[in-house]
C-alpha positions as YAML, in Angstrom:
chain: A
units: angstrom
residues:
- id: 1
  name: THR
  ca: [125.22, 149.09, 102.35]
- id: 2
  name: ASP
  ca: [121.88, 150.80, 102.23]
- id: 3
  name: ILE
  ca: [118.94, 148.70, 101.03]
- id: 4
  name: ILE
  ca: [115.34, 149.27, 100.03]
- id: 5
  name: SER
  ca: [113.41, 150.46, 103.08]
- id: 6
  name: ASP
  ca: [111.50, 147.73, 104.91]
- id: 7
  name: GLY
  ca: [109.97, 147.06, 108.35]
- id: 8
  name: ILE
  ca: [112.06, 147.15, 111.51]
- id: 9
  name: PRO
  ca: [111.20, 144.72, 114.33]
- id: 10
  name: LEU
  ca: [111.76, 145.39, 118.02]
- id: 11
  name: GLY
  ca: [115.36, 144.39, 118.71]
- id: 12
  name: GLY
  ca: [116.37, 144.59, 115.06]
- id: 13
  name: ILE
  ca: [120.10, 145.18, 114.61]
- id: 14
  name: GLN
  ca: [120.92, 147.45, 111.69]
- id: 15
  name: ILE
  ca: [124.40, 148.13, 110.35]
- id: 16
  name: SER
  ca: [124.91, 151.81, 109.56]
- id: 17
  name: SER
  ca: [126.90, 152.99, 106.56]
- id: 18
  name: ASP
  ca: [129.96, 153.46, 108.83]
- id: 19
  name: GLY
  ca: [129.74, 149.80, 109.92]
- id: 20
  name: LYS
  ca: [128.45, 150.34, 113.46]
- id: 21
  name: PRO
  ca: [125.52, 148.25, 114.76]
- id: 22
  name: ILE
  ca: [122.37, 150.04, 115.87]
- id: 23
  name: VAL
  ca: [119.86, 148.10, 117.98]
- id: 24
  name: MET
  ca: [116.31, 149.29, 117.43]
- id: 25
  name: LEU
  ca: [114.14, 149.41, 120.56]
- id: 26
  name: ALA
  ca: [110.74, 150.90, 121.46]
- id: 27
  name: ASP
  ca: [111.49, 154.34, 119.97]
- id: 28
  name: ARG
  ca: [112.52, 152.93, 116.58]
- id: 29
  name: GLN
  ca: [111.16, 154.12, 113.29]
- id: 30
  name: THR
  ca: [108.74, 151.80, 111.50]
- id: 31
  name: THR
  ca: [110.86, 151.35, 108.38]
- id: 32
  name: GLY
  ca: [114.48, 151.87, 107.47]
- id: 33
  name: GLY
  ca: [117.04, 151.38, 104.78]
- id: 34
  name: TYR
  ca: [120.11, 150.06, 106.59]
- id: 35
  name: ALA
  ca: [120.96, 146.38, 106.26]
- id: 36
  name: LYS
  ca: [119.74, 144.24, 109.14]
- id: 37
  name: MET
  ca: [122.06, 141.56, 110.46]
- id: 38
  name: ALA
  ca: [120.02, 140.03, 113.29]
- id: 39
  name: VAL
  ca: [117.32, 140.52, 115.90]
- id: 40
  name: VAL
  ca: [117.82, 140.44, 119.68]
- id: 41
  name: ILE
  ca: [115.68, 137.66, 121.18]
- id: 42
  name: SER
  ca: [112.62, 138.98, 123.02]
- id: 43
  name: ALA
  ca: [113.77, 137.56, 126.38]
- id: 44
  name: ASP
  ca: [116.85, 139.83, 126.23]
- id: 45
  name: ILE
  ca: [115.15, 143.07, 125.17]
- id: 46
  name: ARG
  ca: [114.59, 144.22, 128.76]
- id: 47
  name: LEU
  ca: [118.26, 143.59, 129.59]
- id: 48
  name: LEU
  ca: [119.41, 145.49, 126.53]
- id: 49
  name: ALA
  ca: [117.07, 148.40, 127.27]
- id: 50
  name: GLN
  ca: [118.82, 148.91, 130.62]
- id: 51
  name: ARG
  ca: [122.20, 149.54, 128.97]
- id: 52
  name: ARG
  ca: [123.53, 153.06, 128.64]
- id: 53
  name: PRO
  ca: [124.16, 154.60, 125.22]
- id: 54
  name: GLY
  ca: [127.65, 153.73, 124.03]
- id: 55
  name: GLU
  ca: [128.03, 150.87, 126.53]
- id: 56
  name: ARG
  ca: [129.67, 147.82, 125.00]
- id: 57
  name: ILE
  ca: [127.57, 144.70, 124.55]
- id: 58
  name: ARG
  ca: [128.37, 141.29, 123.12]
- id: 59
  name: PHE
  ca: [126.05, 139.42, 120.80]
- id: 60
  name: GLN
  ca: [125.76, 135.65, 120.84]
- id: 61
  name: ARG
  ca: [124.03, 133.50, 118.28]
- id: 62
  name: ALA
  ca: [120.86, 131.76, 119.49]
- id: 63
  name: SER
  ca: [118.94, 129.03, 117.73]
- id: 64
  name: LEU
  ca: [115.19, 129.35, 117.34]
- id: 65
  name: GLY
  ca: [114.77, 126.64, 120.01]
- id: 66
  name: ALA
  ca: [117.05, 128.46, 122.47]
- id: 67
  name: ALA
  ca: [115.22, 131.74, 121.84]
- id: 68
  name: ARG
  ca: [111.87, 130.03, 122.45]
- id: 69
  name: ARG
  ca: [113.07, 128.43, 125.69]
- id: 70
  name: ALA
  ca: [114.44, 131.78, 126.91]
- id: 71
  name: TYR
  ca: [111.14, 133.46, 126.06]
- id: 72
  name: LEU
  ca: [109.10, 130.84, 127.92]
- id: 73
  name: ARG
  ca: [111.43, 131.01, 130.92]
- id: 74
  name: GLU
  ca: [111.26, 134.82, 131.02]
- id: 75
  name: ARG
  ca: [107.47, 134.73, 130.62]
- id: 76
  name: LYS
  ca: [107.12, 132.27, 133.49]
- id: 77
  name: GLU
  ca: [109.36, 134.42, 135.73]
- id: 78
  name: ARG
  ca: [107.38, 137.54, 134.84]
- id: 79
  name: GLN
  ca: [104.09, 135.82, 135.75]
- id: 80
  name: TRP
  ca: [105.59, 134.70, 139.03]
- id: 81
  name: THR
  ca: [106.69, 138.21, 140.01]
- id: 82
  name: THR
  ca: [103.52, 140.00, 138.86]
- id: 83
  name: ALA
  ca: [100.94, 137.58, 140.29]
- id: 84
  name: PRO
  ca: [98.53, 139.21, 142.80]
...
């Protein structure tokens, strides 16, 4: 159901009134009124951004610790590939 409008984080997953998930990326609005069910972990945002509209994706629950480890691993890989 619709809720009072509040902030929308990068990767926020909203559920529209017809029950379909909407993942909010860089072009998202700053606030919104749909219910939010989860947030995509930051390490997976770049992978999600490469998907085509309408392409099926599967969500998997991640603990805070797993999300942190994925972030640190992705950050380390990014530093390795962008080092001069």
